[in-house]
VEXDOTOR-328968 format. One line per 5 residues: number of its first residue (from 1); their letters; for each residue x, y, z of C-alpha. Coordinates in nm, 3 decimals, padded with zeros to 5 digits. Layout:
NUM> A> X/Y/Z | ... .
This chain:
1> MTRSA> 08.040/09.451/08.946 | 08.322/09.411/09.197 | 08.230/09.214/09.509 | 08.432/09.228/09.830 | 08.529/08.916/10.021 .
6> DEIRD> 08.308/09.030/10.311 | 08.008/09.077/10.082 | 08.063/08.733/09.930 | 08.106/08.575/10.275 | 07.778/08.727/10.393 .
11> WLRTR> 07.594/08.606/10.084 | 07.742/08.255/10.115 | 07.659/08.231/10.487 | 07.297/08.331/10.422 | 07.257/08.102/10.121 .
16> VSNLT> 07.416/07.803/10.296 | 07.187/07.866/10.592 | 06.885/07.862/10.361 | 06.998/07.538/10.198 | 07.094/07.350/10.516 .
21> GVPPA> 06.874/07.496/10.788 | 07.182/07.580/10.996 | 07.141/07.929/11.147 | 07.384/08.181/10.993 | 07.543/08.256/11.331 .
26> EINEN> 07.633/07.887/11.371 | 07.812/07.858/11.037 | 08.188/07.836/11.074 | 08.339/08.009/10.771 | 08.654/07.795/10.797 .
31> EPLLR> 08.473/07.461/10.804 | 08.428/07.273/10.477 | 08.079/07.343/10.347 | 08.009/06.977/10.288 | 08.034/06.919/10.663 .
36> LGLDS> 07.747/07.162/10.716 | 07.501/06.927/10.551 | 07.507/07.033/10.186 | 07.410/06.737/09.973 | 07.482/06.702/09.600 .
41> VGVVT> 07.167/06.897/09.508 | 07.266/07.171/09.753 | 07.615/07.195/09.603 | 07.475/07.233/09.251 | 07.216/07.484/09.369 .
46> LSADL> 07.474/07.687/09.562 | 07.714/07.689/09.265 | 07.443/07.795/09.019 | 07.308/08.067/09.249 | 07.659/08.193/09.318 .
51> ETWAG> 07.739/08.210/08.946 | 07.427/08.418/08.888 | 07.481/08.645/09.187 | 07.856/08.697/09.143 | 07.860/08.698/08.764 .
56> YRFKE> 08.137/08.438/08.759 | 08.121/08.112/08.564 | 08.281/07.814/08.737 | 08.452/07.555/08.518 | 08.430/07.288/08.791 .
61> NPLEQ> 08.270/07.238/09.130 | 08.417/07.533/09.325 | 08.395/07.346/09.655 | 08.661/07.100/09.544 | 08.927/07.369/09.526 .
66> YPTIN> 08.773/07.621/09.770 | 08.587/07.410/10.028 | 08.517/07.679/10.288 | 08.324/08.003/10.282 | 08.643/08.198/10.352 .
71> ALAEF> 08.842/08.028/10.076 | 08.563/08.068/09.822 | 08.499/08.432/09.918 | 08.868/08.524/09.889 | 08.896/08.352/09.550 .
76> LAAES> 08.585/08.520/09.410 | 08.683/08.862/09.545 | 09.022/08.832/09.374 | 08.858/08.720/09.049 | 08.606/09.005/09.072 .
81> ARKT> 08.884/09.260/09.122 | 09.082/09.114/08.830 | 08.789/09.162/08.593 | 08.769/09.537/08.659 .
């Protein structure tokens, strides 16, 4: 299934909100996710949930290379489009 960057951004914003307690409207999509209060358990949880939802298997922690919602969404949208 191909996912758009906007769809991925929306999912990430909602999931990060659930994990951190930060309201979705207050999440800056250009701010590194670790600054929003994700701890190590939150990072692992987010990565695992994202793999399941997006159907993409990460080889490493995706937040190291794509630390913001926007960067991660753009990367995954490009990968999703490549697979089709």
